[in-house]
PABA-574902 format. One record per residue (C-alpha): chain; residue number from 1; x, y, z. Coordinates in nm, 3 decimals. Example, Ala and Ser with C-alpha at 12.3 -4.5 7.8 and 13.67 -1.06 7.14 Angstrom:
2
REC, chain, n, xx, yy, zz
REC, A, 1, 1.230, -0.450, 0.780
REC, A, 2, 1.367, -0.106, 0.714
***
This chain:
540
REC, chain, n, xx, yy, zz
REC, A, 1, 9.568, 21.660, 7.313
REC, A, 2, 9.888, 21.872, 7.309
REC, A, 3, 9.882, 21.907, 7.688
REC, A, 4, 9.885, 21.530, 7.713
REC, A, 5, 10.198, 21.504, 7.501
REC, A, 6, 10.361, 21.782, 7.704
REC, A, 7, 10.301, 21.585, 8.023
REC, A, 8, 10.426, 21.268, 7.849
REC, A, 9, 10.747, 21.444, 7.743
REC, A, 10, 10.793, 21.599, 8.087
REC, A, 11, 10.784, 21.256, 8.248
REC, A, 12, 11.052, 21.140, 8.003
REC, A, 13, 11.271, 21.439, 8.087
REC, A, 14, 11.221, 21.368, 8.457
REC, A, 15, 11.334, 21.011, 8.397
REC, A, 16, 11.650, 21.135, 8.228
REC, A, 17, 11.723, 21.378, 8.515
REC, A, 18, 11.657, 21.101, 8.767
REC, A, 19, 11.906, 20.872, 8.591
REC, A, 20, 12.172, 21.146, 8.569
REC, A, 21, 12.127, 21.221, 8.942
REC, A, 22, 12.191, 20.856, 9.028
REC, A, 23, 12.496, 20.858, 8.798
REC, A, 24, 12.644, 21.159, 8.981
REC, A, 25, 12.581, 20.996, 9.319
REC, A, 26, 12.741, 20.666, 9.215
REC, A, 27, 13.041, 20.842, 9.060
REC, A, 28, 13.114, 21.032, 9.382
REC, A, 29, 13.027, 20.758, 9.629
REC, A, 30, 13.158, 20.427, 9.495
REC, A, 31, 13.486, 20.291, 9.365
REC, A, 32, 13.399, 19.927, 9.311
REC, A, 33, 13.381, 19.668, 9.033
REC, A, 34, 13.072, 19.701, 8.819
REC, A, 35, 13.028, 20.071, 8.884
REC, A, 36, 13.129, 20.193, 8.537
REC, A, 37, 12.900, 19.951, 8.355
REC, A, 38, 12.606, 20.056, 8.574
REC, A, 39, 12.686, 20.423, 8.511
REC, A, 40, 12.696, 20.368, 8.135
REC, A, 41, 12.370, 20.173, 8.147
REC, A, 42, 12.196, 20.449, 8.341
REC, A, 43, 12.342, 20.698, 8.091
REC, A, 44, 12.186, 20.496, 7.808
REC, A, 45, 11.848, 20.514, 7.982
REC, A, 46, 11.889, 20.889, 8.021
REC, A, 47, 11.971, 20.937, 7.650
REC, A, 48, 11.682, 20.709, 7.552
REC, A, 49, 11.430, 20.899, 7.766
REC, A, 50, 11.557, 21.245, 7.673
REC, A, 51, 11.571, 21.163, 7.302
REC, A, 52, 11.216, 21.033, 7.312
REC, A, 53, 11.105, 21.343, 7.500
REC, A, 54, 11.256, 21.570, 7.235
REC, A, 55, 11.084, 21.371, 6.961
REC, A, 56, 10.756, 21.432, 7.144
REC, A, 57, 10.823, 21.808, 7.180
REC, A, 58, 10.939, 21.861, 6.819
REC, A, 59, 10.699, 21.988, 6.552
REC, A, 60, 10.864, 21.909, 6.218
REC, A, 61, 10.963, 21.565, 6.086
REC, A, 62, 11.332, 21.645, 6.026
REC, A, 63, 11.382, 21.746, 6.389
REC, A, 64, 11.199, 21.440, 6.510
REC, A, 65, 11.425, 21.215, 6.297
REC, A, 66, 11.733, 21.388, 6.441
REC, A, 67, 11.619, 21.309, 6.796
REC, A, 68, 11.521, 20.958, 6.686
REC, A, 69, 11.885, 20.904, 6.600
REC, A, 70, 11.993, 21.043, 6.937
REC, A, 71, 11.737, 20.823, 7.113
REC, A, 72, 11.878, 20.513, 6.943
REC, A, 73, 12.219, 20.576, 7.098
REC, A, 74, 12.057, 20.484, 7.427
REC, A, 75, 11.832, 20.212, 7.286
REC, A, 76, 12.116, 20.024, 7.116
REC, A, 77, 12.378, 20.052, 7.391
REC, A, 78, 12.157, 19.987, 7.696
REC, A, 79, 12.146, 19.602, 7.662
REC, A, 80, 12.525, 19.580, 7.617
REC, A, 81, 12.604, 19.787, 7.926
REC, A, 82, 12.338, 19.602, 8.123
REC, A, 83, 12.478, 19.254, 8.049
REC, A, 84, 12.832, 19.373, 8.134
REC, A, 85, 12.707, 19.497, 8.469
REC, A, 86, 12.510, 19.177, 8.540
REC, A, 87, 12.809, 18.958, 8.448
REC, A, 88, 13.025, 19.152, 8.691
REC, A, 89, 12.760, 19.140, 8.962
REC, A, 90, 12.703, 18.764, 8.919
REC, A, 91, 13.078, 18.703, 8.929
REC, A, 92, 13.095, 18.592, 8.565
REC, A, 93, 13.296, 18.893, 8.454
REC, A, 94, 13.627, 18.707, 8.431
REC, A, 95, 13.498, 18.508, 8.134
REC, A, 96, 13.421, 18.831, 7.944
REC, A, 97, 13.704, 19.017, 7.770
REC, A, 98, 13.719, 19.293, 7.513
REC, A, 99, 13.678, 19.039, 7.232
REC, A, 100, 13.333, 18.934, 7.353
REC, A, 101, 13.233, 19.292, 7.425
REC, A, 102, 13.331, 19.381, 7.068
REC, A, 103, 13.111, 19.098, 6.939
REC, A, 104, 12.817, 19.234, 7.138
REC, A, 105, 12.870, 19.575, 6.982
REC, A, 106, 12.862, 19.457, 6.619
REC, A, 107, 12.483, 19.462, 6.578
REC, A, 108, 12.436, 19.798, 6.761
REC, A, 109, 12.710, 19.961, 6.550
REC, A, 110, 12.560, 19.833, 6.224
REC, A, 111, 12.216, 19.944, 6.340
REC, A, 112, 12.336, 20.293, 6.431
REC, A, 113, 12.520, 20.322, 6.099
REC, A, 114, 12.193, 20.249, 5.917
REC, A, 115, 11.996, 20.494, 6.131
REC, A, 116, 12.232, 20.790, 6.072
REC, A, 117, 12.266, 20.712, 5.699
REC, A, 118, 12.004, 20.849, 5.462
REC, A, 119, 12.092, 20.575, 5.215
REC, A, 120, 12.052, 20.281, 5.453
REC, A, 121, 11.793, 20.429, 5.689
REC, A, 122, 11.513, 20.225, 5.531
REC, A, 123, 11.684, 19.898, 5.629
REC, A, 124, 11.621, 19.981, 5.994
REC, A, 125, 11.308, 20.200, 5.968
REC, A, 126, 11.121, 20.141, 5.645
REC, A, 127, 10.920, 20.456, 5.719
REC, A, 128, 10.857, 20.709, 5.996
REC, A, 129, 10.573, 20.957, 6.032
REC, A, 130, 10.438, 21.176, 6.312
REC, A, 131, 10.156, 21.031, 6.519
REC, A, 132, 9.990, 21.377, 6.530
REC, A, 133, 10.032, 21.698, 6.336
REC, A, 134, 10.218, 21.889, 6.610
REC, A, 135, 10.345, 21.737, 6.931
REC, A, 136, 10.379, 21.364, 6.982
REC, A, 137, 10.600, 21.067, 6.902
REC, A, 138, 10.676, 20.903, 6.570
REC, A, 139, 10.500, 20.603, 6.420
REC, A, 140, 10.763, 20.370, 6.278
REC, A, 141, 10.754, 20.090, 6.024
REC, A, 142, 11.020, 19.830, 6.092
REC, A, 143, 11.283, 19.748, 5.834
REC, A, 144, 11.451, 19.406, 5.796
REC, A, 145, 11.745, 19.490, 6.024
REC, A, 146, 11.519, 19.618, 6.302
REC, A, 147, 11.424, 19.260, 6.392
REC, A, 148, 11.792, 19.162, 6.419
REC, A, 149, 11.860, 19.441, 6.666
REC, A, 150, 11.549, 19.362, 6.871
REC, A, 151, 11.637, 18.990, 6.875
REC, A, 152, 11.985, 19.062, 7.012
REC, A, 153, 11.851, 19.303, 7.273
REC, A, 154, 11.592, 19.050, 7.391
REC, A, 155, 11.850, 18.768, 7.393
REC, A, 156, 12.085, 18.979, 7.608
REC, A, 157, 11.804, 19.072, 7.847
REC, A, 158, 11.704, 18.705, 7.872
REC, A, 159, 12.060, 18.600, 7.955
REC, A, 160, 12.085, 18.874, 8.217
REC, A, 161, 11.755, 18.772, 8.373
REC, A, 162, 11.855, 18.403, 8.384
REC, A, 163, 12.186, 18.492, 8.552
REC, A, 164, 12.007, 18.701, 8.813
REC, A, 165, 11.752, 18.429, 8.885
REC, A, 166, 12.032, 18.172, 8.910
REC, A, 167, 12.216, 18.391, 9.162
REC, A, 168, 11.888, 18.452, 9.347
REC, A, 169, 11.859, 18.075, 9.399
REC, A, 170, 12.221, 18.051, 9.517
REC, A, 171, 12.247, 18.356, 9.741
REC, A, 172, 12.070, 18.429, 10.066
REC, A, 173, 11.992, 18.711, 10.310
REC, A, 174, 12.066, 19.062, 10.182
REC, A, 175, 12.196, 18.940, 9.849
REC, A, 176, 11.855, 18.799, 9.762
REC, A, 177, 11.704, 19.141, 9.828
REC, A, 178, 11.955, 19.300, 9.591
REC, A, 179, 11.871, 19.045, 9.326
REC, A, 180, 11.498, 19.095, 9.369
REC, A, 181, 11.543, 19.466, 9.294
REC, A, 182, 11.756, 19.392, 8.986
REC, A, 183, 11.527, 19.120, 8.849
REC, A, 184, 11.223, 19.345, 8.880
REC, A, 185, 11.414, 19.640, 8.730
REC, A, 186, 11.496, 19.417, 8.430
REC, A, 187, 11.154, 19.265, 8.376
REC, A, 188, 10.937, 19.579, 8.388
REC, A, 189, 11.084, 19.765, 8.086
REC, A, 190, 11.142, 19.436, 7.902
REC, A, 191, 10.777, 19.333, 7.934
REC, A, 192, 10.666, 19.688, 7.850
REC, A, 193, 10.875, 19.688, 7.533
REC, A, 194, 10.744, 19.347, 7.427
REC, A, 195, 10.390, 19.478, 7.477
REC, A, 196, 10.474, 19.782, 7.263
REC, A, 197, 10.626, 19.570, 6.984
REC, A, 198, 10.324, 19.339, 6.976
REC, A, 199, 10.074, 19.626, 6.966
REC, A, 200, 10.270, 19.811, 6.697
REC, A, 201, 10.278, 19.508, 6.473
REC, A, 202, 9.942, 19.342, 6.530
REC, A, 203, 9.706, 19.604, 6.682
REC, A, 204, 9.810, 19.946, 6.551
REC, A, 205, 9.450, 20.042, 6.475
REC, A, 206, 9.324, 19.951, 6.825
REC, A, 207, 9.592, 20.115, 7.040
REC, A, 208, 9.816, 20.410, 6.946
REC, A, 209, 10.169, 20.271, 6.882
REC, A, 210, 10.335, 20.473, 7.159
REC, A, 211, 10.648, 20.322, 7.318
REC, A, 212, 10.596, 20.335, 7.695
REC, A, 213, 10.930, 20.165, 7.767
REC, A, 214, 11.105, 20.491, 7.866
REC, A, 215, 10.814, 20.572, 8.099
REC, A, 216, 10.873, 20.238, 8.275
REC, A, 217, 11.230, 20.353, 8.342
REC, A, 218, 11.089, 20.552, 8.633
REC, A, 219, 11.019, 20.228, 8.813
REC, A, 220, 11.344, 20.060, 8.701
REC, A, 221, 11.567, 20.350, 8.804
REC, A, 222, 11.376, 20.375, 9.132
REC, A, 223, 11.436, 20.005, 9.201
REC, A, 224, 11.807, 20.036, 9.122
REC, A, 225, 11.827, 20.337, 9.352
REC, A, 226, 11.654, 20.144, 9.629
REC, A, 227, 11.899, 19.862, 9.576
REC, A, 228, 12.193, 20.100, 9.611
REC, A, 229, 12.066, 20.274, 9.925
REC, A, 230, 11.880, 19.992, 10.104
REC, A, 231, 12.082, 19.681, 10.018
REC, A, 232, 12.428, 19.822, 9.933
REC, A, 233, 12.393, 19.698, 9.578
REC, A, 234, 12.740, 19.809, 9.469
REC, A, 235, 12.918, 19.654, 9.766
REC, A, 236, 13.015, 19.335, 9.582
REC, A, 237, 13.298, 19.221, 9.813
REC, A, 238, 13.077, 19.012, 10.047
REC, A, 239, 12.931, 18.835, 9.742
REC, A, 240, 13.278, 18.752, 9.610
REC, A, 241, 13.380, 18.609, 9.947
REC, A, 242, 13.059, 18.409, 9.967
REC, A, 243, 13.107, 18.261, 9.622
REC, A, 244, 13.478, 18.191, 9.638
REC, A, 245, 13.500, 18.051, 9.988
REC, A, 246, 13.170, 17.916, 10.110
REC, A, 247, 13.041, 17.771, 9.784
REC, A, 248, 13.355, 17.569, 9.706
REC, A, 249, 13.300, 17.203, 9.805
REC, A, 250, 13.672, 17.149, 9.873
REC, A, 251, 13.890, 17.251, 10.165
REC, A, 252, 14.030, 17.603, 10.106
REC, A, 253, 14.298, 17.785, 10.305
REC, A, 254, 14.454, 18.125, 10.249
REC, A, 255, 14.800, 18.164, 10.405
REC, A, 256, 15.003, 18.487, 10.414
REC, A, 257, 15.375, 18.529, 10.344
REC, A, 258, 15.451, 18.462, 10.712
REC, A, 259, 15.271, 18.126, 10.704
REC, A, 260, 14.973, 18.243, 10.904
REC, A, 261, 14.625, 18.128, 10.811
REC, A, 262, 14.420, 18.424, 10.691
REC, A, 263, 14.101, 18.247, 10.592
REC, A, 264, 13.939, 17.905, 10.565
REC, A, 265, 13.603, 17.783, 10.445
REC, A, 266, 13.339, 17.570, 10.612
REC, A, 267, 13.472, 17.249, 10.455
REC, A, 268, 13.808, 17.309, 10.622
REC, A, 269, 13.635, 17.355, 10.956
REC, A, 270, 13.448, 17.028, 10.914
REC, A, 271, 13.755, 16.832, 10.805
REC, A, 272, 13.970, 16.954, 11.088
REC, A, 273, 13.698, 16.958, 11.351
REC, A, 274, 13.793, 17.313, 11.449
REC, A, 275, 13.613, 17.645, 11.434
REC, A, 276, 13.730, 17.924, 11.208
REC, A, 277, 13.824, 18.133, 11.510
REC, A, 278, 14.071, 17.866, 11.622
REC, A, 279, 14.220, 17.841, 11.272
REC, A, 280, 14.267, 18.201, 11.155
REC, A, 281, 14.595, 18.359, 11.262
REC, A, 282, 14.759, 18.026, 11.354
REC, A, 283, 15.065, 17.864, 11.204
REC, A, 284, 14.971, 17.577, 10.970
REC, A, 285, 15.195, 17.341, 11.168
REC, A, 286, 14.960, 17.382, 11.465
REC, A, 287, 14.657, 17.309, 11.251
REC, A, 288, 14.798, 17.022, 11.047
REC, A, 289, 15.009, 16.861, 11.314
REC, A, 290, 14.843, 16.522, 11.252
REC, A, 291, 14.879, 16.564, 10.874
REC, A, 292, 15.251, 16.642, 10.819
REC, A, 293, 15.226, 16.509, 10.463
REC, A, 294, 14.992, 16.797, 10.382
REC, A, 295, 15.177, 17.062, 10.582
REC, A, 296, 15.500, 17.000, 10.388
REC, A, 297, 15.327, 17.114, 10.071
REC, A, 298, 15.251, 17.455, 10.225
REC, A, 299, 15.614, 17.558, 10.196
REC, A, 300, 15.631, 17.562, 9.816
REC, A, 301, 15.666, 17.892, 9.630
REC, A, 302, 15.552, 17.754, 9.294
REC, A, 303, 15.213, 17.642, 9.176
REC, A, 304, 15.184, 17.269, 9.232
REC, A, 305, 14.920, 16.998, 9.199
REC, A, 306, 14.987, 16.658, 9.351
REC, A, 307, 14.824, 16.376, 9.541
REC, A, 308, 14.893, 16.334, 9.910
REC, A, 309, 14.821, 16.015, 10.098
REC, A, 310, 14.720, 16.065, 10.462
REC, A, 311, 14.785, 15.745, 10.662
REC, A, 312, 14.484, 15.589, 10.827
REC, A, 313, 14.245, 15.299, 10.805
REC, A, 314, 14.151, 15.341, 10.530
REC, A, 315, 14.408, 15.598, 10.409
REC, A, 316, 14.284, 15.936, 10.286
REC, A, 317, 14.394, 16.048, 9.940
REC, A, 318, 14.393, 16.423, 9.879
REC, A, 319, 14.462, 16.613, 9.561
REC, A, 320, 14.630, 16.933, 9.675
REC, A, 321, 14.665, 17.249, 9.466
REC, A, 322, 14.898, 17.522, 9.594
REC, A, 323, 14.873, 17.862, 9.422
REC, A, 324, 15.129, 18.125, 9.532
REC, A, 325, 15.007, 18.487, 9.540
REC, A, 326, 15.254, 18.755, 9.442
REC, A, 327, 15.229, 19.130, 9.493
REC, A, 328, 15.166, 19.324, 9.172
REC, A, 329, 15.395, 19.608, 9.288
REC, A, 330, 15.717, 19.424, 9.375
REC, A, 331, 15.636, 19.065, 9.274
REC, A, 332, 15.716, 18.939, 9.623
REC, A, 333, 15.535, 18.642, 9.770
REC, A, 334, 15.234, 18.768, 9.962
REC, A, 335, 15.063, 18.440, 10.040
REC, A, 336, 14.929, 18.111, 9.911
REC, A, 337, 14.589, 17.963, 9.835
REC, A, 338, 14.565, 17.596, 9.928
REC, A, 339, 14.287, 17.375, 9.793
REC, A, 340, 14.252, 17.011, 9.893
REC, A, 341, 14.017, 16.768, 9.722
REC, A, 342, 13.923, 16.435, 9.878
REC, A, 343, 13.980, 16.195, 9.588
REC, A, 344, 13.978, 15.872, 9.791
REC, A, 345, 13.651, 15.747, 9.645
REC, A, 346, 13.754, 15.854, 9.298
REC, A, 347, 14.080, 15.661, 9.324
REC, A, 348, 13.898, 15.355, 9.450
REC, A, 349, 13.652, 15.384, 9.163
REC, A, 350, 13.940, 15.424, 8.918
REC, A, 351, 14.102, 15.105, 9.048
REC, A, 352, 13.773, 14.918, 9.036
REC, A, 353, 13.697, 15.057, 8.691
REC, A, 354, 14.041, 14.961, 8.560
REC, A, 355, 13.998, 14.607, 8.696
REC, A, 356, 13.652, 14.591, 8.540
REC, A, 357, 13.784, 14.717, 8.207
REC, A, 358, 14.060, 14.454, 8.213
REC, A, 359, 13.801, 14.188, 8.293
REC, A, 360, 13.575, 14.306, 8.012
REC, A, 361, 13.868, 14.319, 7.773
REC, A, 362, 13.961, 13.963, 7.868
REC, A, 363, 13.604, 13.849, 7.811
REC, A, 364, 13.594, 14.034, 7.481
REC, A, 365, 13.912, 13.865, 7.363
REC, A, 366, 13.780, 13.533, 7.484
REC, A, 367, 13.451, 13.581, 7.297
REC, A, 368, 13.636, 13.699, 6.990
REC, A, 369, 13.855, 13.390, 7.003
REC, A, 370, 13.553, 13.167, 7.047
REC, A, 371, 13.385, 13.331, 6.750
REC, A, 372, 13.672, 13.244, 6.514
REC, A, 373, 13.777, 12.907, 6.663
REC, A, 374, 13.628, 12.562, 6.616
REC, A, 375, 13.513, 12.444, 6.958
REC, A, 376, 13.612, 12.079, 6.902
REC, A, 377, 13.957, 12.108, 6.747
REC, A, 378, 14.071, 12.455, 6.853
REC, A, 379, 14.174, 12.554, 6.500
REC, A, 380, 14.012, 12.841, 6.310
REC, A, 381, 13.660, 12.795, 6.176
REC, A, 382, 13.513, 12.841, 5.829
REC, A, 383, 13.397, 13.196, 5.902
REC, A, 384, 13.748, 13.306, 5.989
REC, A, 385, 13.885, 13.132, 5.679
REC, A, 386, 13.650, 13.332, 5.454
REC, A, 387, 13.762, 13.664, 5.606
REC, A, 388, 14.131, 13.571, 5.608
REC, A, 389, 14.123, 13.442, 5.250
REC, A, 390, 13.974, 13.764, 5.111
REC, A, 391, 14.234, 13.973, 5.296
REC, A, 392, 14.520, 13.757, 5.175
REC, A, 393, 14.388, 13.761, 4.816
REC, A, 394, 14.377, 14.145, 4.824
REC, A, 395, 14.729, 14.160, 4.967
REC, A, 396, 14.860, 13.909, 4.712
REC, A, 397, 14.703, 14.110, 4.427
REC, A, 398, 14.876, 14.428, 4.546
REC, A, 399, 15.215, 14.266, 4.602
REC, A, 400, 15.198, 14.017, 4.312
REC, A, 401, 15.249, 13.719, 4.544
REC, A, 402, 15.100, 13.367, 4.527
REC, A, 403, 14.865, 13.200, 4.775
REC, A, 404, 14.813, 12.826, 4.802
REC, A, 405, 14.540, 12.617, 4.962
REC, A, 406, 14.544, 12.256, 5.076
REC, A, 407, 14.198, 12.109, 5.130
REC, A, 408, 14.186, 11.768, 5.299
REC, A, 409, 13.924, 11.516, 5.410
REC, A, 410, 13.966, 11.227, 5.659
REC, A, 411, 13.935, 10.897, 5.473
REC, A, 412, 13.652, 10.665, 5.573
REC, A, 413, 13.563, 10.894, 5.864
REC, A, 414, 13.212, 10.749, 5.890
REC, A, 415, 13.357, 10.405, 5.966
REC, A, 416, 13.536, 10.549, 6.272
REC, A, 417, 13.207, 10.676, 6.408
REC, A, 418, 13.017, 10.359, 6.317
REC, A, 419, 13.283, 10.122, 6.455
REC, A, 420, 13.415, 10.308, 6.760
REC, A, 421, 13.155, 10.576, 6.824
REC, A, 422, 13.147, 10.952, 6.782
REC, A, 423, 13.399, 11.008, 7.061
REC, A, 424, 13.654, 10.821, 6.854
REC, A, 425, 13.572, 11.034, 6.550
REC, A, 426, 13.615, 11.347, 6.760
REC, A, 427, 13.952, 11.219, 6.884
REC, A, 428, 14.069, 11.167, 6.525
REC, A, 429, 13.963, 11.521, 6.429
REC, A, 430, 14.141, 11.672, 6.729
REC, A, 431, 14.454, 11.470, 6.655
REC, A, 432, 14.460, 11.573, 6.290
REC, A, 433, 14.406, 11.939, 6.381
REC, A, 434, 14.696, 11.924, 6.629
REC, A, 435, 14.916, 11.749, 6.369
REC, A, 436, 14.843, 12.009, 6.102
REC, A, 437, 14.901, 12.301, 6.341
REC, A, 438, 15.236, 12.161, 6.463
REC, A, 439, 15.356, 12.096, 6.108
REC, A, 440, 15.253, 12.426, 5.951
REC, A, 441, 15.438, 12.755, 5.928
REC, A, 442, 15.363, 13.033, 6.173
REC, A, 443, 15.200, 13.236, 5.896
REC, A, 444, 14.980, 12.951, 5.773
REC, A, 445, 14.616, 12.935, 5.878
REC, A, 446, 14.471, 12.595, 5.969
REC, A, 447, 14.091, 12.579, 5.959
REC, A, 448, 13.824, 12.318, 6.007
REC, A, 449, 13.618, 12.370, 5.695
REC, A, 450, 13.329, 12.151, 5.802
REC, A, 451, 13.270, 11.796, 5.928
REC, A, 452, 13.593, 11.603, 5.864
REC, A, 453, 13.731, 11.860, 5.615
REC, A, 454, 14.029, 12.085, 5.693
REC, A, 455, 14.193, 12.363, 5.497
REC, A, 456, 14.544, 12.509, 5.523
REC, A, 457, 14.578, 12.862, 5.383
REC, A, 458, 14.942, 12.932, 5.294
REC, A, 459, 15.022, 13.294, 5.198
REC, A, 460, 15.324, 13.359, 4.973
REC, A, 461, 15.361, 12.986, 4.889
REC, A, 462, 15.380, 12.870, 4.528
REC, A, 463, 15.169, 12.590, 4.389
REC, A, 464, 15.462, 12.349, 4.361
REC, A, 465, 15.580, 12.413, 4.717
REC, A, 466, 15.227, 12.369, 4.850
REC, A, 467, 15.191, 12.040, 4.661
REC, A, 468, 15.518, 11.910, 4.809
REC, A, 469, 15.415, 12.013, 5.160
REC, A, 470, 15.078, 11.844, 5.117
REC, A, 471, 15.251, 11.522, 5.012
REC, A, 472, 15.480, 11.541, 5.313
REC, A, 473, 15.188, 11.591, 5.551
REC, A, 474, 14.988, 11.311, 5.391
REC, A, 475, 15.272, 11.062, 5.412
REC, A, 476, 15.366, 11.160, 5.769
REC, A, 477, 15.010, 11.133, 5.896
REC, A, 478, 14.944, 10.799, 5.726
REC, A, 479, 15.228, 10.652, 5.936
REC, A, 480, 15.100, 10.814, 6.259
REC, A, 481, 14.923, 10.618, 6.533
REC, A, 482, 14.609, 10.772, 6.685
REC, A, 483, 14.535, 10.643, 7.032
REC, A, 484, 14.178, 10.635, 7.162
REC, A, 485, 14.095, 10.477, 7.499
REC, A, 486, 14.411, 10.264, 7.478
REC, A, 487, 14.342, 10.144, 7.125
REC, A, 488, 14.592, 10.221, 6.846
REC, A, 489, 14.419, 10.352, 6.536
REC, A, 490, 14.539, 10.460, 6.196
REC, A, 491, 14.381, 10.743, 6.000
REC, A, 492, 14.461, 10.887, 5.662
REC, A, 493, 14.339, 11.182, 5.460
REC, A, 494, 14.299, 11.279, 5.098
REC, A, 495, 14.398, 11.623, 4.982
REC, A, 496, 14.370, 11.864, 4.692
REC, A, 497, 14.597, 12.162, 4.619
REC, A, 498, 14.524, 12.484, 4.428
REC, A, 499, 14.688, 12.829, 4.407
REC, A, 500, 14.618, 13.194, 4.337
REC, A, 501, 14.641, 13.335, 4.075
REC, A, 502, 14.717, 13.016, 3.884
REC, A, 503, 14.379, 12.854, 3.941
REC, A, 504, 14.152, 13.150, 4.013
REC, A, 505, 14.142, 13.517, 4.099
REC, A, 506, 13.904, 13.497, 4.397
REC, A, 507, 13.902, 13.307, 4.724
REC, A, 508, 13.589, 13.121, 4.620
REC, A, 509, 13.751, 13.009, 4.292
REC, A, 510, 14.063, 12.879, 4.471
REC, A, 511, 13.857, 12.688, 4.726
REC, A, 512, 13.647, 12.539, 4.448
REC, A, 513, 13.961, 12.433, 4.261
REC, A, 514, 14.110, 12.271, 4.574
REC, A, 515, 13.780, 12.094, 4.638
REC, A, 516, 13.783, 11.957, 4.279
REC, A, 517, 14.134, 11.824, 4.333
REC, A, 518, 14.028, 11.669, 4.667
REC, A, 519, 13.737, 11.497, 4.492
REC, A, 520, 13.980, 11.345, 4.241
REC, A, 521, 14.200, 11.217, 4.528
REC, A, 522, 13.901, 11.044, 4.687
REC, A, 523, 13.784, 10.907, 4.350
REC, A, 524, 14.130, 10.761, 4.277
REC, A, 525, 14.156, 10.553, 4.593
REC, A, 526, 14.202, 10.807, 4.878
REC, A, 527, 14.514, 10.861, 5.097
REC, A, 528, 14.672, 11.069, 4.828
REC, A, 529, 14.732, 11.431, 4.719
REC, A, 530, 14.609, 11.568, 4.387
REC, A, 531, 14.723, 11.891, 4.226
REC, A, 532, 14.448, 12.082, 4.054
REC, A, 533, 14.484, 12.075, 3.677
REC, A, 534, 14.473, 12.427, 3.535
REC, A, 535, 14.160, 12.524, 3.346
REC, A, 536, 14.062, 12.850, 3.183
REC, A, 537, 13.868, 13.100, 3.390
REC, A, 538, 13.593, 13.086, 3.128
REC, A, 539, 13.548, 12.712, 3.185
REC, A, 540, 13.518, 12.763, 3.557
***
């Protein structure tokens, strides 16, 4: 059995040497973005494989634990370096700064602190023991923090895989080949490790719990090497150009400090109806001769964003963004990036949407008005009175102010309908509503309470003042002529007056008091105003 473990360890050492060889080659050959992260990731694989090999070759437990700690340097750092490399490769690296990298390192640092500490070791590995008496790996029992570290590693690998698949869908030609190598290089050790974790937890008695993940590095490192040599994996410049220029749905121009066009994307070719060969190297005035409104914006030396209207039928509205490029060495202007968005449809939609919103708002106000107005007389309805009365009562209670109510009823209203018809009765109600509205204060609220009854709500008016106003209205209206279909008619009303807080502390109590006073006016001969006689709240 020992010879088997010697071969197993030799393969792991070979993996480590293979990874270091690729690191040396990359270090000497390439000076591009993403190189350092890839080097560090390969270094993690080398440490992982070599540490596992030394665990296999060691005889005593203390030595094996020492190399277990070394091995975990590679295990814990590999996912972090891998995601940094993938983010750079997929052109997402700008969104990652040292703050996010530090966050990714929190779990690995805590994990490594537990592993190297005798006191906290059990939180990561609850126990470790040799698989065999001499050579061979360790059998581990997972502590509570082990699952946290594995979860983060798997989450990072999942994110990296999703990014690679996403780019695989977007890219084409040689870039898809690069991505195929990377996706496969990611999946093989990931799946192998998942298989190891499952067996170790659920089937330890059926299969020996040996981690074959480092063995799978042979395939992963081989795939990465093939990607470097066969598909120029580390040559990321063509990918950046493809993403920045060809995948932008707006017109893009790059102009140098001498106002010569250096680059343009496919959208620009389509808009101008010219090939890239006839655009690059030309003065913008030659290219935009028919669009002087746009050309004038090319001359700015500051970042600007504005809308440009190109005359035509219909006119074309462009949102133009000019970004000056300055040299890092001497801060001189080295060029400009010009982006133009066609916002014609958006502007048309905005105008249509604004008109629609105004129309809806008008309808809303109209419906709101209809909901609180009496359709026959145009004054407020009973529902609005109930809401307004409660608000005014609350305000009066806070400010210690009075509120008065006049409730009135058209005298002998049924005789108008019986003698002249319902149209005549409606005319009388409309006339009375108009009369009350014209002879009330701006702050008063005139409501049709129901049938031939009307109510005037008068905030901040005392009982005596309200009674005097009610008498004035009653006398003025009794002398008024109501014309209906050329016939002069006379109408009168009876009224009752009550006030807050004199006659009640709620809107319902005040209305009830005014209604009692109105009933007395009608009982005493009509065409008169009655002031409510104060009673105790207990009696009411």
